[in-house]
PQR file with spaces between the fields and no chain letter, atoms N, CA, C, O and H, PARSE charges and radii, in Angstrom:
ATOM       1  N    UNK     1      15.632  -57.624  -26.005 -0.4000 1.5000
ATOM       2  CA   UNK     1      17.070  -57.644  -25.804 -0.0000 2.0000
ATOM       3  C    UNK     1      17.738  -57.914  -27.161  0.5500 1.7000
ATOM       4  O    UNK     1      17.317  -58.806  -27.898 -0.5500 1.4000
ATOM       5  N    UNK     2      18.748  -57.162  -27.473 -0.4000 1.5000
ATOM       6  CA   UNK     2      19.439  -57.326  -28.749 -0.0000 2.0000
ATOM       7  C    UNK     2      20.407  -58.501  -28.690  0.5500 1.7000
ATOM       8  O    UNK     2      20.764  -58.982  -27.615 -0.5500 1.4000
ATOM       9  H    UNK     2      19.090  -56.438  -26.874  0.4000 1.0000
ATOM      10  N    UNK     3      20.813  -58.940  -29.849 -0.4000 1.5000
ATOM      11  CA   UNK     3      21.766  -60.041  -29.902 -0.0000 2.0000
ATOM      12  C    UNK     3      23.081  -59.636  -29.229  0.5500 1.7000
ATOM      13  O    UNK     3      23.731  -60.457  -28.581 -0.5500 1.4000
ATOM      14  H    UNK     3      20.522  -58.548  -30.722  0.4000 1.0000
ATOM      15  N    UNK     4      23.470  -58.364  -29.388 -0.4000 1.5000
ATOM      16  CA   UNK     4      24.679  -57.874  -28.732 -0.0000 2.0000
ATOM      17  C    UNK     4      24.570  -58.032  -27.219  0.5500 1.7000
ATOM      18  O    UNK     4      25.464  -58.594  -26.586 -0.5500 1.4000
ATOM      19  H    UNK     4      22.943  -57.697  -29.915  0.4000 1.0000
ATOM      20  N    UNK     5      23.492  -57.547  -26.645 -0.4000 1.5000
ATOM      21  CA   UNK     5      23.353  -57.603  -25.190 -0.0000 2.0000
ATOM      22  C    UNK     5      23.255  -59.048  -24.693  0.5500 1.7000
ATOM      23  O    UNK     5      23.789  -59.379  -23.634 -0.5500 1.4000
ATOM      24  H    UNK     5      22.766  -57.091  -27.159  0.4000 1.0000
ATOM      25  N    UNK     6      22.577  -59.904  -25.454 -0.4000 1.5000
ATOM      26  CA   UNK     6      22.487  -61.314  -25.073 -0.0000 2.0000
ATOM      27  C    UNK     6      23.855  -61.978  -25.085  0.5500 1.7000
ATOM      28  O    UNK     6      24.198  -62.723  -24.167 -0.5500 1.4000
ATOM      29  H    UNK     6      22.144  -59.635  -26.315  0.4000 1.0000
ATOM      30  N    UNK     7      24.626  -61.710  -26.112 -0.4000 1.5000
ATOM      31  CA   UNK     7      25.958  -62.325  -26.202 -0.0000 2.0000
ATOM      32  C    UNK     7      26.895  -61.779  -25.144  0.5500 1.7000
ATOM      33  O    UNK     7      27.686  -62.524  -24.567 -0.5500 1.4000
ATOM      34  H    UNK     7      24.347  -61.104  -26.857  0.4000 1.0000
ATOM      35  N    UNK     8      26.813  -60.484  -24.886 -0.4000 1.5000
ATOM      36  CA   UNK     8      27.668  -59.883  -23.864 -0.0000 2.0000
ATOM      37  C    UNK     8      27.385  -60.505  -22.503  0.5500 1.7000
ATOM      38  O    UNK     8      28.309  -60.835  -21.761 -0.5500 1.4000
ATOM      39  H    UNK     8      26.170  -59.878  -25.355  0.4000 1.0000
ATOM      40  N    UNK     9      26.118  -60.662  -22.183 -0.4000 1.5000
ATOM      41  CA   UNK     9      25.727  -61.265  -20.912 -0.0000 2.0000
ATOM      42  C    UNK     9      26.176  -62.728  -20.847  0.5500 1.7000
ATOM      43  O    UNK     9      26.710  -63.172  -19.831 -0.5500 1.4000
ATOM      44  H    UNK     9      25.367  -60.394  -22.786  0.4000 1.0000
ATOM      45  N    UNK    10      25.958  -63.469  -21.927 -0.4000 1.5000
ATOM      46  CA   UNK    10      26.334  -64.886  -21.955 -0.0000 2.0000
ATOM      47  C    UNK    10      27.841  -65.062  -21.800  0.5500 1.7000
ATOM      48  O    UNK    10      28.288  -65.953  -21.078 -0.5500 1.4000
ATOM      49  H    UNK    10      25.523  -63.108  -22.753  0.4000 1.0000
ATOM      50  N    UNK    11      28.622  -64.227  -22.466 -0.4000 1.5000
ATOM      51  CA   UNK    11      30.086  -64.323  -22.365 -0.0000 2.0000
ATOM      52  C    UNK    11      30.557  -64.046  -20.943  0.5500 1.7000
ATOM      53  O    UNK    11      31.456  -64.719  -20.439 -0.5500 1.4000
ATOM      54  H    UNK    11      28.259  -63.503  -23.052  0.4000 1.0000
ATOM      55  N    UNK    12      29.954  -63.064  -20.306 -0.4000 1.5000
ATOM      56  CA   UNK    12      30.336  -62.756  -18.921 -0.0000 2.0000
ATOM      57  C    UNK    12      30.007  -63.931  -18.006  0.5500 1.7000
ATOM      58  O    UNK    12      30.809  -64.302  -17.149 -0.5500 1.4000
ATOM      59  H    UNK    12      29.224  -62.517  -20.715  0.4000 1.0000
ATOM      60  N    UNK    13      28.832  -64.508  -18.190 -0.4000 1.5000
ATOM      61  CA   UNK    13      28.432  -65.639  -17.352 -0.0000 2.0000
ATOM      62  C    UNK    13      29.305  -66.864  -17.618  0.5500 1.7000
ATOM      63  O    UNK    13      29.633  -67.602  -16.689 -0.5500 1.4000
ATOM      64  H    UNK    13      28.180  -64.206  -18.886  0.4000 1.0000
ATOM      65  N    UNK    14      29.683  -67.087  -18.882 -0.4000 1.5000
ATOM      66  CA   UNK    14      30.571  -68.206  -19.210 -0.0000 2.0000
ATOM      67  C    UNK    14      31.915  -68.045  -18.522  0.5500 1.7000
ATOM      68  O    UNK    14      32.541  -69.026  -18.119 -0.5500 1.4000
ATOM      69  H    UNK    14      29.415  -66.488  -19.636  0.4000 1.0000
ATOM      70  N    UNK    15      32.352  -66.803  -18.390 -0.4000 1.5000
ATOM      71  CA   UNK    15      33.622  -66.515  -17.727 -0.0000 2.0000
ATOM      72  C    UNK    15      33.491  -66.631  -16.213  0.5500 1.7000
ATOM      73  O    UNK    15      34.492  -66.695  -15.499 -0.5500 1.4000
ATOM      74  H    UNK    15      31.843  -66.006  -18.717  0.4000 1.0000
ATOM      75  N    UNK    16      32.235  -66.659  -15.722 -0.4000 1.5000
ATOM      76  CA   UNK    16      31.985  -66.841  -14.297 -0.0000 2.0000
ATOM      77  C    UNK    16      32.312  -65.625  -13.455  0.5500 1.7000
ATOM      78  O    UNK    16      32.764  -65.757  -12.317 -0.5500 1.4000
ATOM      79  H    UNK    16      31.422  -66.607  -16.302  0.4000 1.0000
ATOM      80  N    UNK    17      32.085  -64.431  -14.008 -0.4000 1.5000
ATOM      81  CA   UNK    17      32.379  -63.224  -13.250 -0.0000 2.0000
ATOM      82  C    UNK    17      31.125  -62.359  -13.117  0.5500 1.7000
ATOM      83  O    UNK    17      30.193  -62.456  -13.915 -0.5500 1.4000
ATOM      84  H    UNK    17      31.718  -64.324  -14.932  0.4000 1.0000
ATOM      85  N    UNK    18      31.129  -61.526  -12.108 -0.4000 1.5000
ATOM      86  CA   UNK    18      29.996  -60.633  -11.854 -0.0000 2.0000
ATOM      87  C    UNK    18      30.053  -59.432  -12.795  0.5500 1.7000
ATOM      88  O    UNK    18      31.063  -59.180  -13.452 -0.5500 1.4000
ATOM      89  H    UNK    18      31.886  -61.447  -11.459  0.4000 1.0000
ATOM      90  N    UNK    19      28.952  -58.705  -12.841 -0.4000 1.5000
ATOM      91  CA   UNK    19      28.939  -57.484  -13.625 -0.0000 2.0000
ATOM      92  C    UNK    19      29.977  -56.497  -13.092  0.5500 1.7000
ATOM      93  O    UNK    19      30.647  -55.816  -13.869 -0.5500 1.4000
ATOM      94  H    UNK    19      28.131  -58.910  -12.307  0.4000 1.0000
ATOM      95  N    UNK    20      30.107  -56.422  -11.787 -0.4000 1.5000
ATOM      96  CA   UNK    20      31.074  -55.493  -11.185 -0.0000 2.0000
ATOM      97  C    UNK    20      32.502  -55.852  -11.589  0.5500 1.7000
ATOM      98  O    UNK    20      33.299  -54.972  -11.914 -0.5500 1.4000
ATOM      99  H    UNK    20      29.563  -56.975  -11.156  0.4000 1.0000
ATOM     100  N    UNK    21      32.823  -57.142  -11.567 -0.4000 1.5000
ATOM     101  CA   UNK    21      34.171  -57.568  -11.948 -0.0000 2.0000
ATOM     102  C    UNK    21      34.427  -57.308  -13.427  0.5500 1.7000
ATOM     103  O    UNK    21      35.518  -56.875  -13.799 -0.5500 1.4000
ATOM     104  H    UNK    21      32.176  -57.857  -11.303  0.4000 1.0000
ATOM     105  N    UNK    22      33.436  -57.566  -14.270 -0.4000 1.5000
ATOM     106  CA   UNK    22      33.589  -57.320  -15.706 -0.0000 2.0000
ATOM     107  C    UNK    22      33.765  -55.829  -15.973  0.5500 1.7000
ATOM     108  O    UNK    22      34.606  -55.436  -16.782 -0.5500 1.4000
ATOM     109  H    UNK    22      32.550  -57.918  -13.968  0.4000 1.0000
ATOM     110  N    UNK    23      32.985  -55.008  -15.302 -0.4000 1.5000
ATOM     111  CA   UNK    23      33.092  -53.561  -15.481 -0.0000 2.0000
ATOM     112  C    UNK    23      34.484  -53.073  -15.098  0.5500 1.7000
ATOM     113  O    UNK    23      35.066  -52.235  -15.787 -0.5500 1.4000
ATOM     114  H    UNK    23      32.302  -55.327  -14.645  0.4000 1.0000
ATOM     115  N    UNK    24      35.012  -53.597  -14.003 -0.4000 1.5000
ATOM     116  CA   UNK    24      36.355  -53.211  -13.564 -0.0000 2.0000
ATOM     117  C    UNK    24      37.403  -53.625  -14.592  0.5500 1.7000
ATOM     118  O    UNK    24      38.285  -52.835  -14.931 -0.5500 1.4000
ATOM     119  H    UNK    24      34.540  -54.278  -13.444  0.4000 1.0000
ATOM     120  N    UNK    25      37.313  -54.850  -15.086 -0.4000 1.5000
ATOM     121  CA   UNK    25      38.274  -55.343  -16.079 -0.0000 2.0000
ATOM     122  C    UNK    25      38.201  -54.556  -17.385  0.5500 1.7000
ATOM     123  O    UNK    25      39.218  -54.335  -18.043 -0.5500 1.4000
ATOM     124  H    UNK    25      36.597  -55.491  -14.811  0.4000 1.0000
ATOM     125  N    UNK    26      37.001  -54.139  -17.753 -0.4000 1.5000
ATOM     126  CA   UNK    26      36.797  -53.412  -19.005 -0.0000 2.0000
ATOM     127  C    UNK    26      36.990  -51.907  -18.853  0.5500 1.7000
ATOM     128  O    UNK    26      36.955  -51.160  -19.831 -0.5500 1.4000
ATOM     129  H    UNK    26      36.175  -54.319  -17.219  0.4000 1.0000
ATOM     130  N    UNK    27      37.195  -51.476  -17.607 -0.4000 1.5000
ATOM     131  CA   UNK    27      37.399  -50.053  -17.302 -0.0000 2.0000
ATOM     132  C    UNK    27      36.186  -49.210  -17.724  0.5500 1.7000
ATOM     133  O    UNK    27      36.318  -48.155  -18.344 -0.5500 1.4000
ATOM     134  H    UNK    27      37.224  -52.083  -16.813  0.4000 1.0000
ATOM     135  N    UNK    28      35.004  -49.719  -17.362 -0.4000 1.5000
ATOM     136  CA   UNK    28      33.760  -48.980  -17.601 -0.0000 2.0000
ATOM     137  C    UNK    28      32.981  -48.932  -16.288  0.5500 1.7000
ATOM     138  O    UNK    28      33.205  -49.747  -15.393 -0.5500 1.4000
ATOM     139  H    UNK    28      34.897  -50.576  -16.859  0.4000 1.0000
ATOM     140  N    UNK    29      32.079  -47.986  -16.187 -0.4000 1.5000
ATOM     141  CA   UNK    29      31.233  -47.895  -14.999 -0.0000 2.0000
ATOM     142  C    UNK    29      30.294  -49.095  -14.949  0.5500 1.7000
ATOM     143  O    UNK    29      29.853  -49.592  -15.985 -0.5500 1.4000
ATOM     144  H    UNK    29      31.897  -47.325  -16.914  0.4000 1.0000
ATOM     145  N    UNK    30      29.994  -49.553  -13.746 -0.4000 1.5000
ATOM     146  CA   UNK    30      29.083  -50.678  -13.579 -0.0000 2.0000
ATOM     147  C    UNK    30      27.752  -50.387  -14.249  0.5500 1.7000
ATOM     148  O    UNK    30      27.211  -51.242  -14.951 -0.5500 1.4000
ATOM     149  H    UNK    30      30.352  -49.149  -12.904  0.4000 1.0000
ATOM     150  N    UNK    31      27.218  -49.193  -14.044 -0.4000 1.5000
ATOM     151  CA   UNK    31      25.923  -48.852  -14.645 -0.0000 2.0000
ATOM     152  C    UNK    31      26.015  -48.867  -16.167  0.5500 1.7000
ATOM     153  O    UNK    31      25.055  -49.235  -16.843 -0.5500 1.4000
ATOM     154  H    UNK    31      27.657  -48.498  -13.474  0.4000 1.0000
ATOM     155  N    UNK    32      27.155  -48.474  -16.705 -0.4000 1.5000
ATOM     156  CA   UNK    32      27.351  -48.515  -18.152 -0.0000 2.0000
ATOM     157  C    UNK    32      27.293  -49.939  -18.667  0.5500 1.7000
ATOM     158  O    UNK    32      26.632  -50.213  -19.669 -0.5500 1.4000
ATOM     159  H    UNK    32      27.936  -48.175  -16.155  0.4000 1.0000
ATOM     160  N    UNK    33      27.981  -50.848  -17.990 -0.4000 1.5000
ATOM     161  CA   UNK    33      27.965  -52.252  -18.398 -0.0000 2.0000
ATOM     162  C    UNK    33      26.552  -52.815  -18.289  0.5500 1.7000
ATOM     163  O    UNK    33      26.104  -53.557  -19.163 -0.5500 1.4000
ATOM     164  H    UNK    33      28.518  -50.626  -17.176  0.4000 1.0000
ATOM     165  N    UNK    34      25.862  -52.465  -17.228 -0.4000 1.5000
ATOM     166  CA   UNK    34      24.483  -52.927  -17.070 -0.0000 2.0000
ATOM     167  C    UNK    34      23.616  -52.429  -18.226  0.5500 1.7000
ATOM     168  O    UNK    34      22.789  -53.177  -18.749 -0.5500 1.4000
ATOM     169  H    UNK    34      26.226  -51.862  -16.518  0.4000 1.0000
ATOM     170  N    UNK    35      23.798  -51.193  -18.618 -0.4000 1.5000
ATOM     171  CA   UNK    35      23.043  -50.646  -19.746 -0.0000 2.0000
ATOM     172  C    UNK    35      23.342  -51.409  -21.035  0.5500 1.7000
ATOM     173  O    UNK    35      22.438  -51.629  -21.840 -0.5500 1.4000
ATOM     174  H    UNK    35      24.470  -50.586  -18.193  0.4000 1.0000
ATOM     175  N    UNK    36      24.589  -51.813  -21.242 -0.4000 1.5000
ATOM     176  CA   UNK    36      24.941  -52.604  -22.427 -0.0000 2.0000
ATOM     177  C    UNK    36      24.265  -53.974  -22.373  0.5500 1.7000
ATOM     178  O    UNK    36      23.699  -54.439  -23.363 -0.5500 1.4000
ATOM     179  H    UNK    36      25.324  -51.634  -20.588  0.4000 1.0000
ATOM     180  N    UNK    37      24.332  -54.613  -21.203 -0.4000 1.5000
ATOM     181  CA   UNK    37      23.754  -55.955  -21.065 -0.0000 2.0000
ATOM     182  C    UNK    37      22.225  -55.937  -21.146  0.5500 1.7000
ATOM     183  O    UNK    37      21.628  -56.907  -21.614 -0.5500 1.4000
ATOM     184  H    UNK    37      24.791  -54.236  -20.399  0.4000 1.0000
ATOM     185  N    UNK    38      21.594  -54.879  -20.710 -0.4000 1.5000
ATOM     186  CA   UNK    38      20.135  -54.787  -20.761 -0.0000 2.0000
ATOM     187  C    UNK    38      19.637  -54.258  -22.101  0.5500 1.7000
ATOM     188  O    UNK    38      18.432  -54.218  -22.349 -0.5500 1.4000
ATOM     189  H    UNK    38      22.078  -54.092  -20.330  0.4000 1.0000
ATOM     190  N    UNK    39      20.562  -53.856  -22.961 -0.4000 1.5000
ATOM     191  CA   UNK    39      20.184  -53.369  -24.276 -0.0000 2.0000
ATOM     192  C    UNK    39      19.709  -51.932  -24.298  0.5500 1.7000
ATOM     193  O    UNK    39      19.098  -51.495  -25.273 -0.5500 1.4000
ATOM     194  H    UNK    39      21.541  -53.889  -22.760  0.4000 1.0000
ATOM     195  N    UNK    40      19.984  -51.185  -23.228 -0.4000 1.5000
ATOM     196  CA   UNK    40      19.552  -49.792  -23.156 -0.0000 2.0000
ATOM     197  C    UNK    40      20.446  -48.865  -23.970  0.5500 1.7000
ATOM     198  O    UNK    40      19.970  -47.885  -24.544 -0.5500 1.4000
ATOM     199  H    UNK    40      20.481  -51.540  -22.436  0.4000 1.0000
ATOM     200  N    UNK    41      21.741  -49.172  -24.022 -0.4000 1.5000
ATOM     201  CA   UNK    41      22.693  -48.369  -24.791 -0.0000 2.0000
ATOM     202  C    UNK    41      23.691  -49.293  -25.467  0.5500 1.7000
ATOM     203  O    UNK    41      23.767  -50.481  -25.152 -0.5500 1.4000
ATOM     204  H    UNK    41      22.128  -49.968  -23.556  0.4000 1.0000
ATOM     205  N    UNK    42      24.451  -48.741  -26.392 -0.4000 1.5000
ATOM     206  CA   UNK    42      25.512  -49.483  -27.079 -0.0000 2.0000
ATOM     207  C    UNK    42      26.843  -48.797  -26.808  0.5500 1.7000
ATOM     208  O    UNK    42      26.902  -47.573  -26.691 -0.5500 1.4000
ATOM     209  H    UNK    42      24.389  -47.776  -26.647  0.4000 1.0000
ATOM     210  N    UNK    43      27.911  -49.583  -26.708 -0.4000 1.5000
ATOM     211  CA   UNK    43      29.210  -48.998  -26.363 -0.0000 2.0000
ATOM     212  C    UNK    43      29.872  -48.287  -27.544  0.5500 1.7000
ATOM     213  O    UNK    43      29.570  -48.553  -28.708 -0.5500 1.4000
ATOM     214  H    UNK    43      27.863  -50.578  -26.803  0.4000 1.0000
ATOM     215  N    UNK    44      30.769  -47.390  -27.208 -0.4000 1.5000
ATOM     216  CA   UNK    44      31.633  -46.777  -28.219 -0.0000 2.0000
ATOM     217  C    UNK    44      32.555  -47.859  -28.786  0.5500 1.7000
ATOM     218  O    UNK    44      32.730  -48.921  -28.189 -0.5500 1.4000
ATOM     219  H    UNK    44      31.014  -47.174  -26.263  0.4000 1.0000
ATOM     220  N    UNK    45      33.130  -47.572  -29.929 -0.4000 1.5000
ATOM     221  CA   UNK    45      34.003  -48.537  -30.599 -0.0000 2.0000
ATOM     222  C    UNK    45      35.174  -48.945  -29.718  0.5500 1.7000
ATOM     223  O    UNK    45      35.524  -50.125  -29.680 -0.5500 1.4000
ATOM     224  H    UNK    45      32.988  -46.709  -30.414  0.4000 1.0000
ATOM     225  N    UNK    46      35.782  -48.012  -29.017 -0.4000 1.5000
ATOM     226  CA   UNK    46      36.940  -48.342  -28.180 -0.0000 2.0000
ATOM     227  C    UNK    46      36.567  -49.337  -27.084  0.5500 1.7000
ATOM     228  O    UNK    46      37.361  -50.217  -26.749 -0.5500 1.4000
ATOM     229  H    UNK    46      35.497  -47.054  -29.048  0.4000 1.0000
ATOM     230  N    UNK    47      35.374  -49.204  -26.529 -0.4000 1.5000
ATOM     231  CA   UNK    47      34.916  -50.137  -25.491 -0.0000 2.0000
ATOM     232  C    UNK    47      34.561  -51.481  -26.119  0.5500 1.7000
ATOM     233  O    UNK    47      34.841  -52.531  -25.541 -0.5500 1.4000
ATOM     234  H    UNK    47      34.729  -48.489  -26.801  0.4000 1.0000
ATOM     235  N    UNK    48      33.956  -51.452  -27.280 -0.4000 1.5000
ATOM     236  CA   UNK    48      33.611  -52.679  -27.989 -0.0000 2.0000
ATOM     237  C    UNK    48      34.871  -53.497  -28.284  0.5500 1.7000
ATOM     238  O    UNK    48      34.861  -54.721  -28.155 -0.5500 1.4000
ATOM     239  H    UNK    48      33.729  -50.599  -27.750  0.4000 1.0000
ATOM     240  N    UNK    49      35.936  -52.833  -28.675 -0.4000 1.5000
ATOM     241  CA   UNK    49      37.206  -53.518  -28.937 -0.0000 2.0000
ATOM     242  C    UNK    49      37.740  -54.146  -27.655  0.5500 1.7000
ATOM     243  O    UNK    49      38.198  -55.288  -27.675 -0.5500 1.4000
ATOM     244  H    UNK    49      35.943  -51.838  -28.780  0.4000 1.0000
ATOM     245  N    UNK    50      37.687  -53.421  -26.545 -0.4000 1.5000
ATOM     246  CA   UNK    50      38.141  -53.985  -25.258 -0.0000 2.0000
ATOM     247  C    UNK    50      37.319  -55.201  -24.880  0.5500 1.7000
ATOM     248  O    UNK    50      37.861  -56.188  -24.384 -0.5500 1.4000
ATOM     249  H    UNK    50      37.314  -52.493  -26.529  0.4000 1.0000
ATOM     250  N    UNK    51      36.001  -55.140  -25.113 -0.4000 1.5000
ATOM     251  CA   UNK    51      35.131  -56.272  -24.795 -0.0000 2.0000
ATOM     252  C    UNK    51      35.505  -57.495  -25.621  0.5500 1.7000
ATOM     253  O    UNK    51      35.625  -58.598  -25.087 -0.5500 1.4000
ATOM     254  H    UNK    51      35.561  -54.338  -25.517  0.4000 1.0000
ATOM     255  N    UNK    52      35.687  -57.301  -26.912 -0.4000 1.5000
ATOM     256  CA   UNK    52      36.047  -58.414  -27.789 -0.0000 2.0000
ATOM     257  C    UNK    52      37.375  -59.024  -27.353  0.5500 1.7000
ATOM     258  O    UNK    52      37.507  -60.247  -27.307 -0.5500 1.4000
ATOM     259  H    UNK    52      35.590  -56.405  -27.346  0.4000 1.0000
ATOM     260  N    UNK    53      38.348  -58.195  -27.036 -0.4000 1.5000
ATOM     261  CA   UNK    53      39.657  -58.695  -26.586 -0.0000 2.0000
ATOM     262  C    UNK    53      39.535  -59.428  -25.254  0.5500 1.7000
ATOM     263  O    UNK    53      40.117  -60.499  -25.078 -0.5500 1.4000
ATOM     264  H    UNK    53      38.241  -57.201  -27.074  0.4000 1.0000
ATOM     265  N    UNK    54      38.788  -58.859  -24.326 -0.4000 1.5000
ATOM     266  CA   UNK    54      38.638  -59.449  -22.995 -0.0000 2.0000
ATOM     267  C    UNK    54      37.971  -60.816  -23.053  0.5500 1.7000
ATOM     268  O    UNK    54      38.383  -61.741  -22.353 -0.5500 1.4000
ATOM     269  H    UNK    54      38.315  -57.990  -24.469  0.4000 1.0000
ATOM     270  N    UNK    55      36.944  -60.945  -23.884 -0.4000 1.5000
ATOM     271  CA   UNK    55      36.217  -62.209  -23.979 -0.0000 2.0000
ATOM     272  C    UNK    55      36.777  -63.147  -25.043  0.5500 1.7000
ATOM     273  O    UNK    55      36.320  -64.284  -25.165 -0.5500 1.4000
ATOM     274  H    UNK    55      36.609  -60.194  -24.452  0.4000 1.0000
ATOM     275  N    UNK    56      37.757  -62.685  -25.811 -0.4000 1.5000
ATOM     276  CA   UNK    56      38.391  -63.546  -26.802 -0.0000 2.0000
ATOM     277  C    UNK    56      37.497  -63.871  -27.983  0.5500 1.7000
ATOM     278  O    UNK    56      37.539  -64.979  -28.518 -0.5500 1.4000
ATOM     279  H    UNK    56      38.127  -61.762  -25.712  0.4000 1.0000
ATOM     280  N    UNK    57      36.688  -62.902  -28.391 -0.4000 1.5000
ATOM     281  CA   UNK    57      35.789  -63.085  -29.533 -0.0000 2.0000
ATOM     282  C    UNK    57      35.985  -61.923  -30.504  0.5500 1.7000
ATOM     283  O    UNK    57      36.665  -60.945  -30.194 -0.5500 1.4000
ATOM     284  H    UNK    57      36.654  -62.001  -27.957  0.4000 1.0000
ATOM     285  N    UNK    58      35.384  -62.049  -31.669 -0.4000 1.5000
ATOM     286  CA   UNK    58      35.475  -60.964  -32.646 -0.0000 2.0000
ATOM     287  C    UNK    58      34.375  -59.931  -32.395  0.5500 1.7000
ATOM     288  O    UNK    58      33.360  -60.219  -31.759 -0.5500 1.4000
ATOM     289  H    UNK    58      34.832  -62.844  -31.921  0.4000 1.0000
ATOM     290  N    UNK    59      34.598  -58.745  -32.900 -0.4000 1.5000
ATOM     291  CA   UNK    59      33.571  -57.703  -32.827 -0.0000 2.0000
ATOM     292  C    UNK    59      32.343  -58.148  -33.617  0.5500 1.7000
ATOM     293  O    UNK    59      31.211  -57.888  -33.210 -0.5500 1.4000
ATOM     294  H    UNK    59      35.422  -58.511  -33.416  0.4000 1.0000
ATOM     295  N    UNK    60      32.566  -58.815  -34.742 -0.4000 1.5000
ATOM     296  CA   UNK    60      31.441  -59.312  -35.535 -0.0000 2.0000
ATOM     297  C    UNK    60      30.586  -60.287  -34.731  0.5500 1.7000
ATOM     298  O    UNK    60      29.361  -60.283  -34.855 -0.5500 1.4000
ATOM     299  H    UNK    60      33.486  -59.027  -35.073  0.4000 1.0000
ATOM     300  N    UNK    61      31.215  -61.114  -33.914 -0.4000 1.5000
ATOM     301  CA   UNK    61      30.449  -62.039  -33.073 -0.0000 2.0000
ATOM     302  C    UNK    61      29.608  -61.261  -32.061  0.5500 1.7000
ATOM     303  O    UNK    61      28.420  -61.537  -31.895 -0.5500 1.4000
ATOM     304  H    UNK    61      32.210  -61.117  -33.813  0.4000 1.0000
ATOM     305  N    UNK    62      30.219  -60.298  -31.393 -0.4000 1.5000
ATOM     306  CA   UNK    62      29.475  -59.500  -30.421 -0.0000 2.0000
ATOM     307  C    UNK    62      28.299  -58.782  -31.075  0.5500 1.7000
ATOM     308  O    UNK    62      27.220  -58.680  -30.492 -0.5500 1.4000
ATOM     309  H    UNK    62      31.184  -60.074  -31.528  0.4000 1.0000
ATOM     310  N    UNK    63      28.516  -58.291  -32.277 -0.4000 1.5000
ATOM     311  CA   UNK    63      27.475  -57.527  -32.981 -0.0000 2.0000
ATOM     312  C    UNK    63      26.407  -58.408  -33.610  0.5500 1.7000
ATOM     313  O    UNK    63      25.397  -57.903  -34.101 -0.5500 1.4000
ATOM     314  H    UNK    63      29.393  -58.374  -32.751  0.4000 1.0000
ATOM     315  N    UNK    64      26.621  -59.731  -33.601 -0.4000 1.5000
ATOM     316  CA   UNK    64      25.637  -60.630  -34.178 -0.0000 2.0000
ATOM     317  C    UNK    64      25.772  -60.831  -35.673  0.5500 1.7000
ATOM     318  O    UNK    64      24.862  -61.347  -36.321 -0.5500 1.4000
ATOM     319  H    UNK    64      27.442  -60.141  -33.202  0.4000 1.0000
ATOM     320  N    UNK    65      26.909  -60.422  -36.224 -0.4000 1.5000
ATOM     321  CA   UNK    65      27.120  -60.560  -37.674 -0.0000 2.0000
ATOM     322  C    UNK    65      27.623  -61.937  -38.060  0.5500 1.7000
ATOM     323  O    UNK    65      27.578  -62.312  -39.232 -0.5500 1.4000
ATOM     324  H    UNK    65      27.649  -60.002  -35.697  0.4000 1.0000
ATOM     325  N    UNK    66      28.105  -62.697  -37.076 -0.4000 1.5000
ATOM     326  CA   UNK    66      28.571  -64.060  -37.306 -0.0000 2.0000
ATOM     327  C    UNK    66      28.299  -64.882  -36.065  0.5500 1.7000
ATOM     328  O    UNK    66      28.193  -64.338  -34.966 -0.5500 1.4000
ATOM     329  H    UNK    66      28.142  -62.392  -36.124  0.4000 1.0000
ATOM     330  N    UNK    67      28.185  -66.183  -36.233 -0.4000 1.5000
ATOM     331  CA   UNK    67      28.012  -67.058  -35.083 -0.0000 2.0000
ATOM     332  C    UNK    67      29.319  -67.703  -34.646  0.5500 1.7000
ATOM     333  O    UNK    67      29.336  -68.523  -33.728 -0.5500 1.4000
ATOM     334  H    UNK    67      28.271  -66.625  -37.126  0.4000 1.0000
ATOM     335  N    UNK    68      30.408  -67.334  -35.303 -0.4000 1.5000
ATOM     336  CA   UNK    68      31.738  -67.852  -34.970 -0.0000 2.0000
ATOM     337  C    UNK    68      32.430  -66.859  -34.037  0.5500 1.7000
ATOM     338  O    UNK    68      32.741  -65.738  -34.437 -0.5500 1.4000
ATOM     339  H    UNK    68      30.394  -66.668  -36.049  0.4000 1.0000
ATOM     340  N    UNK    69      32.667  -67.273  -32.804 -0.4000 1.5000
ATOM     341  CA   UNK    69      33.307  -66.347  -31.853 -0.0000 2.0000
ATOM     342  C    UNK    69      34.676  -65.908  -32.322  0.5500 1.7000
ATOM     343  O    UNK    69      35.343  -65.132  -31.638 -0.5500 1.4000
ATOM     344  H    UNK    69      32.414  -68.185  -32.479  0.4000 1.0000
């Protein structure tokens, strides 16, 4: 599992929401979100920006480039 997928999963769990709820909020398919969390695929930049905004963290944090959210 990549650092991106680990952080994405951890942020969702910290927010206390299901994968289905997160997918709806992020306007992505549930299977797409699952693929991101399992490390099977990586999101496009536009989706990555929505994720960072939704979870209140930087893109660098999601990508594992910094440990500061």
